[in-house]
DOMIPA-696944 format. One record per residue (C-alpha): chain; x, y, z. Coordinates in Angstrom, 2 decimals. Layout:
BEGIN
unit; u; v; w
A; X; Y; Z;
...
This chain:
BEGIN
unit; u; v; w
A; -68.92; 44.46; 8.47;
A; -71.25; 41.69; 9.50;
A; -74.16; 43.16; 11.56;
A; -73.89; 40.16; 13.88;
A; -70.41; 41.34; 14.92;
A; -71.77; 44.75; 15.90;
A; -74.59; 43.16; 17.90;
A; -72.15; 40.84; 19.68;
A; -69.85; 43.73; 20.55;
A; -72.78; 45.81; 21.79;
A; -73.88; 43.00; 24.13;
A; -70.34; 42.38; 25.45;
A; -68.80; 45.84; 25.15;
A; -66.78; 45.63; 28.36;
A; -65.48; 42.14; 27.65;
A; -64.09; 43.00; 24.21;
A; -62.67; 46.37; 25.31;
A; -60.61; 44.76; 28.06;
A; -57.97; 43.09; 25.77;
A; -57.27; 46.40; 24.03;
A; -56.68; 48.23; 27.31;
A; -54.55; 45.42; 28.77;
A; -52.36; 45.10; 25.66;
A; -51.71; 48.85; 25.57;
A; -50.84; 48.90; 29.28;
A; -48.49; 45.91; 29.00;
A; -46.64; 47.36; 25.99;
A; -46.28; 50.72; 27.72;
A; -45.02; 48.95; 30.84;
A; -42.28; 47.23; 28.84;
A; -41.15; 50.55; 27.38;
A; -41.17; 52.44; 30.67;
A; -39.38; 49.66; 32.55;
A; -36.61; 49.34; 29.95;
A; -33.24; 50.87; 30.96;
A; -32.44; 54.35; 29.67;
A; -30.13; 54.74; 26.69;
A; -27.43; 57.42; 26.36;
A; -25.74; 58.29; 23.07;
A; -22.14; 59.47; 22.77;
A; -20.70; 60.83; 19.52;
A; -17.26; 61.43; 18.05;
A; -15.81; 62.66; 14.75;
A; -12.55; 61.36; 13.26;
A; -10.31; 63.00; 10.67;
A; -8.77; 60.21; 8.58;
A; -5.88; 60.77; 6.18;
A; -3.02; 58.79; 4.69;
A; 0.10; 58.90; 6.89;
A; 3.40; 60.37; 5.75;
A; 5.62; 59.95; 3.84;
A; 2.75; 59.23; 1.44;
A; 0.91; 62.19; 0.02;
A; -2.21; 63.52; 1.69;
A; -5.57; 62.38; 0.39;
A; -6.56; 66.04; 0.15;
A; -4.35; 66.30; -2.94;
A; -5.86; 63.22; -4.62;
A; -8.05; 64.38; -7.54;
A; -9.03; 60.86; -8.63;
A; -12.68; 60.22; -7.58;
A; -12.37; 56.51; -8.36;
A; -10.01; 55.98; -5.44;
A; -11.70; 55.21; -2.14;
A; -11.41; 58.06; 0.32;
A; -9.69; 57.48; 3.67;
A; -13.00; 57.90; 5.51;
A; -14.62; 55.21; 3.35;
A; -11.70; 52.86; 3.87;
A; -11.77; 53.41; 7.63;
A; -15.53; 52.83; 7.71;
A; -15.20; 49.54; 5.86;
A; -12.39; 48.30; 8.07;
A; -14.10; 49.33; 11.31;
A; -17.40; 47.85; 10.15;
A; -15.72; 44.52; 9.46;
A; -13.95; 44.56; 12.81;
A; -17.24; 45.21; 14.65;
A; -18.63; 41.98; 13.23;
A; -15.92; 40.13; 15.17;
A; -16.94; 38.96; 18.63;
A; -13.38; 39.19; 20.00;
A; -13.08; 42.80; 18.86;
A; -16.30; 43.80; 20.63;
A; -15.34; 41.96; 23.80;
A; -11.99; 43.78; 23.81;
A; -13.82; 47.12; 23.56;
A; -16.14; 46.18; 26.41;
A; -13.23; 45.15; 28.59;
A; -11.22; 48.27; 27.83;
A; -14.02; 50.83; 28.16;
A; -15.69; 49.49; 31.31;
A; -18.86; 48.26; 29.58;
A; -18.37; 44.70; 30.79;
A; -17.90; 45.84; 34.39;
A; -21.00; 48.01; 34.22;
A; -23.21; 45.25; 32.78;
A; -21.94; 42.81; 35.39;
A; -23.08; 45.07; 38.24;
A; -26.36; 46.31; 36.75;
A; -29.48; 44.36; 35.76;
A; -30.37; 44.06; 32.10;
A; -33.85; 45.54; 32.57;
A; -37.35; 44.20; 32.04;
A; -37.83; 42.90; 28.50;
A; -39.95; 40.33; 26.71;
A; -36.93; 38.54; 25.24;
A; -35.40; 38.31; 28.69;
A; -38.52; 36.66; 30.04;
A; -38.62; 34.15; 27.18;
A; -34.90; 33.33; 26.95;
A; -33.76; 34.00; 30.48;
A; -30.68; 35.97; 31.50;
A; -27.97; 35.89; 28.82;
A; -24.28; 35.31; 29.67;
A; -22.23; 38.42; 30.36;
A; -20.08; 38.11; 27.22;
A; -23.20; 37.80; 25.07;
A; -24.64; 40.95; 26.64;
A; -21.39; 42.84; 25.99;
A; -21.30; 41.72; 22.36;
A; -24.98; 42.61; 21.89;
A; -24.38; 46.09; 23.35;
A; -21.92; 46.81; 20.52;
A; -23.88; 45.50; 17.55;
A; -25.06; 47.49; 14.53;
A; -28.07; 48.82; 16.47;
A; -25.84; 50.49; 19.07;
A; -22.83; 51.54; 16.97;
A; -23.49; 53.61; 13.83;
A; -20.80; 54.71; 11.37;
A; -21.46; 57.51; 8.90;
A; -19.27; 59.37; 6.40;
A; -19.55; 63.15; 6.64;
A; -16.81; 63.84; 4.07;
A; -13.84; 62.26; 2.26;
A; -11.75; 62.50; 5.41;
A; -14.47; 62.72; 8.10;
A; -15.89; 59.63; 9.80;
A; -18.61; 60.08; 12.44;
A; -19.28; 57.44; 15.11;
A; -22.23; 57.30; 17.49;
A; -22.56; 54.77; 20.29;
A; -25.53; 54.04; 22.56;
A; -24.76; 52.89; 26.07;
A; -26.59; 52.21; 29.32;
A; -25.07; 55.23; 31.09;
A; -23.57; 58.61; 30.12;
A; -20.06; 57.90; 31.41;
A; -19.91; 54.33; 30.18;
A; -21.13; 55.41; 26.73;
A; -18.33; 58.00; 26.39;
A; -15.65; 55.65; 27.76;
A; -16.77; 52.83; 25.51;
A; -16.58; 55.10; 22.47;
A; -13.04; 56.11; 23.45;
A; -12.18; 52.43; 23.81;
A; -13.65; 51.72; 20.37;
A; -11.44; 54.37; 18.75;
A; -8.32; 53.17; 20.56;
A; -9.06; 49.53; 19.81;
A; -9.64; 50.40; 16.15;
A; -6.23; 52.05; 15.93;
A; -4.56; 49.17; 17.71;
A; -6.23; 46.47; 15.66;
A; -5.57; 48.25; 12.39;
A; -1.92; 48.57; 13.36;
A; -1.74; 44.89; 14.29;
A; -3.23; 43.87; 10.95;
A; -0.77; 46.14; 9.10;
A; 2.19; 44.71; 11.05;
A; 1.07; 41.15; 10.39;
A; 0.79; 41.87; 6.69;
A; 4.20; 43.57; 6.64;
A; 5.79; 40.60; 8.41;
A; 4.18; 38.26; 5.90;
A; 5.53; 40.39; 3.07;
A; 9.03; 40.33; 4.61;
A; 8.92; 36.53; 4.77;
A; 7.88; 36.42; 1.13;
A; 10.78; 38.59; -0.04;
A; 13.20; 36.75; 2.23;
A; 12.36; 33.45; 0.55;
A; 12.80; 35.04; -2.87;
A; 16.19; 36.49; -1.86;
A; 17.36; 33.11; -0.60;
A; 16.21; 31.42; -3.78;
A; 17.95; 34.02; -5.94;
A; 21.15; 33.69; -3.90;
A; 21.12; 29.92; -4.32;
A; 20.50; 30.26; -8.06;
A; 23.39; 32.69; -8.39;
A; 25.80; 30.38; -6.56;
A; 24.80; 27.36; -8.64;
A; 24.62; 29.10; -12.02;
A; 26.47; 27.09; -14.71;
A; 26.50; 29.74; -17.42;
A; 27.06; 33.47; -17.39;
A; 23.53; 34.00; -18.69;
A; 21.99; 32.09; -15.73;
A; 24.21; 33.98; -13.33;
A; 23.10; 37.31; -14.82;
A; 19.42; 36.38; -14.46;
A; 19.87; 35.23; -10.85;
A; 21.78; 38.41; -10.03;
A; 19.00; 40.64; -11.40;
A; 16.39; 38.70; -9.45;
A; 18.48; 38.93; -6.31;
A; 18.71; 42.72; -6.60;
A; 14.94; 43.04; -7.18;
A; 14.00; 40.83; -4.26;
A; 16.50; 42.60; -2.01;
A; 14.92; 45.99; -2.77;
A; 11.51; 44.56; -2.00;
A; 12.76; 43.08; 1.26;
A; 14.30; 46.37; 2.33;
A; 11.09; 48.28; 1.51;
A; 8.99; 45.78; 3.50;
A; 11.29; 46.16; 6.49;
A; 11.05; 49.94; 6.22;
A; 7.24; 49.78; 6.14;
A; 7.23; 47.50; 9.15;
A; 9.35; 49.90; 11.16;
A; 7.09; 52.80; 10.11;
A; 3.98; 50.87; 11.20;
A; 5.53; 50.15; 14.57;
A; 6.35; 53.81; 15.09;
A; 2.97; 55.15; 13.94;
A; 0.88; 52.32; 15.38;
A; -1.54; 52.72; 12.46;
A; -1.71; 52.80; 8.69;
A; -4.21; 55.67; 8.94;
A; -3.47; 59.11; 10.21;
A; -6.42; 59.47; 12.60;
A; -7.12; 62.63; 14.52;
A; -10.06; 62.82; 16.89;
A; -11.74; 66.11; 16.07;
A; -14.86; 65.84; 18.25;
A; -13.98; 63.90; 21.37;
A; -16.53; 61.62; 23.01;
A; -18.15; 63.30; 25.99;
A; -20.83; 62.03; 28.39;
A; -24.24; 62.97; 26.97;
A; -26.33; 65.34; 29.12;
A; -29.43; 63.17; 29.03;
A; -30.88; 59.95; 27.69;
A; -32.06; 59.50; 24.14;
A; -35.67; 60.57; 23.75;
A; -38.02; 57.62; 24.09;
A; -41.28; 59.34; 23.14;
A; -41.39; 57.82; 19.69;
A; -40.65; 54.40; 21.11;
A; -43.40; 54.75; 23.72;
A; -45.93; 55.90; 21.13;
A; -45.00; 53.03; 18.84;
A; -45.35; 50.54; 21.69;
A; -48.80; 51.87; 22.61;
A; -49.97; 51.73; 19.00;
A; -48.65; 48.18; 18.66;
A; -50.40; 47.19; 21.89;
A; -53.68; 48.69; 20.69;
A; -53.40; 46.81; 17.42;
A; -52.72; 43.48; 19.11;
A; -55.55; 44.03; 21.60;
A; -57.98; 44.99; 18.83;
A; -57.02; 41.88; 16.88;
A; -57.64; 39.65; 19.90;
A; -61.01; 41.33; 20.51;
A; -62.04; 40.93; 16.89;
A; -61.20; 37.22; 16.92;
A; -63.24; 36.86; 20.10;
A; -66.18; 38.64; 18.48;
A; -66.03; 36.35; 15.44;
A; -65.92; 33.19; 17.56;
A; -68.69; 34.29; 19.89;
A; -70.88; 35.43; 16.98;
A; -70.47; 32.05; 15.34;
A; -71.54; 30.25; 18.50;
A; -74.63; 32.43; 18.87;
A; -75.62; 31.89; 15.23;
A; -75.49; 28.12; 15.69;
A; -78.11; 28.40; 18.43;
A; -80.71; 29.85; 16.02;
A; -83.23; 27.31; 14.53;
A; -82.52; 26.84; 10.86;
A; -85.75; 27.09; 8.72;
A; -86.80; 24.19; 6.49;
A; -85.41; 24.45; 3.02;
A; -88.02; 24.92; 0.31;
A; -86.37; 22.17; -1.75;
A; -86.93; 19.63; 1.00;
A; -89.68; 17.08; 0.40;
A; -92.93; 17.97; 2.20;
A; -93.77; 15.69; 5.05;
A; -97.12; 13.95; 5.06;
A; -99.56; 15.53; 7.49;
A; -101.59; 13.11; 9.55;
A; -105.11; 14.39; 10.20;
A; -106.74; 12.73; 13.20;
A; -110.03; 11.02; 12.55;
A; -113.09; 12.72; 14.13;
A; -114.56; 11.00; 17.07;
A; -117.98; 9.39; 16.34;
A; -120.90; 11.23; 17.78;
A; -122.71; 9.39; 20.54;
A; -125.94; 7.77; 19.59;
A; -129.00; 9.59; 20.89;
A; -131.02; 8.09; 23.67;
A; -134.15; 6.16; 22.54;
A; -136.34; 8.59; 24.40;
A; -135.20; 11.46; 22.17;
A; -137.07; 9.82; 19.23;
A; -140.35; 9.32; 21.05;
A; -141.48; 12.79; 20.09;
A; -141.02; 12.27; 16.33;
A; -143.48; 11.83; 13.49;
A; -142.79; 9.51; 10.67;
A; -143.89; 10.95; 7.38;
A; -144.34; 8.98; 4.19;
A; -141.95; 9.71; 1.30;
A; -141.55; 8.35; -2.18;
A; -138.90; 5.92; -0.97;
A; -140.24; 5.11; 2.45;
A; -140.76; 7.00; 5.74;
A; -138.71; 9.68; 7.52;
A; -139.15; 11.20; 10.95;
A; -139.51; 14.76; 12.03;
A; -138.21; 15.64; 15.52;
A; -140.12; 18.22; 17.52;
A; -137.16; 18.79; 19.81;
A; -134.68; 20.39; 17.41;
A; -136.75; 20.64; 14.24;
A; -134.35; 18.51; 12.22;
A; -135.15; 15.86; 9.71;
A; -133.26; 12.65; 9.32;
A; -132.88; 9.28; 10.75;
A; -132.27; 8.38; 14.31;
A; -128.44; 8.25; 13.75;
A; -128.18; 11.74; 12.24;
A; -128.30; 10.78; 8.54;
A; -130.36; 13.09; 6.30;
A; -132.86; 10.47; 5.11;
A; -133.49; 6.93; 6.29;
A; -136.24; 4.62; 5.16;
A; -137.86; 2.32; 7.64;
A; -140.04; -0.69; 6.98;
A; -143.75; -0.60; 7.92;
A; -143.10; -3.09; 10.70;
A; -140.92; -0.61; 12.51;
A; -143.53; 2.07; 12.03;
A; -146.25; 0.02; 13.58;
A; -143.99; -0.84; 16.48;
A; -143.19; 2.78; 17.19;
A; -146.80; 3.89; 16.91;
A; -147.91; 1.16; 19.26;
């Protein structure tokens, strides 16, 4: 990790710890304020109805078991909005949701309060209704509801509505099959009456007998469906009862807290990165060694002031090979009057100074 991040966090420890604490508290608040959930369960024994043979005597493993068939049919029906609304109306779920608030949730805050029918349909989706096969003839159903009594009653309504809907579908199919055979019987009867040869009459007669047997069998099946009210022989083994308590929400609360901590830590980390970048931009960037050196301007030294004429009165001019130089008694230095090391003077100047 970048050391600058650690330094930034150390300087603003309280500021970057606050998002983590707030996110965990908010997520826990959503979980605790959510309505309690109660789970009701039931077990169904599914078999083929008489006069057909029982599925217990079917040794063929390739044939779908009655429990599998019932699961597929019920699963398809639960995808229908009208089927779920009928369950909610019959079991009291719609009445309960109409008189009780939906609870405090993030989706509710973002989308607003959903219509009542939408809430009923959502309460019976795949998250709330679970179907599982416990054996070739055993189908288990679990349903989660907002209250113990409403969960049990809704599960009862689901089982009853499943039987009713399955019977309605079977009756509709039987009626369609009766219409089919009836048209074939009418066609065969017309062909028999209009046959011009004995061979055509024999063919129409055979077809008429076949279609008549089919029509009679379809009518028999229809009457059997109306008496049994179902194509499955369903027996409720474990009846739905009100659950003693709500479903445990400890795992959900722990997950919400962990998710809140993660979100808060992510927000804090992004804040650390942004703040560290701003602080680094304040530091003076050193000159790159590849940059061209700038020319340094050295100020010229100020000229020394000329000495007063009286300072040279106490000086002796001595002859040299190139002229005369003076020797000052004040500072013991040799040179000219302007500070140069050796200056020649003409004899005229010497006589003037001596005079």
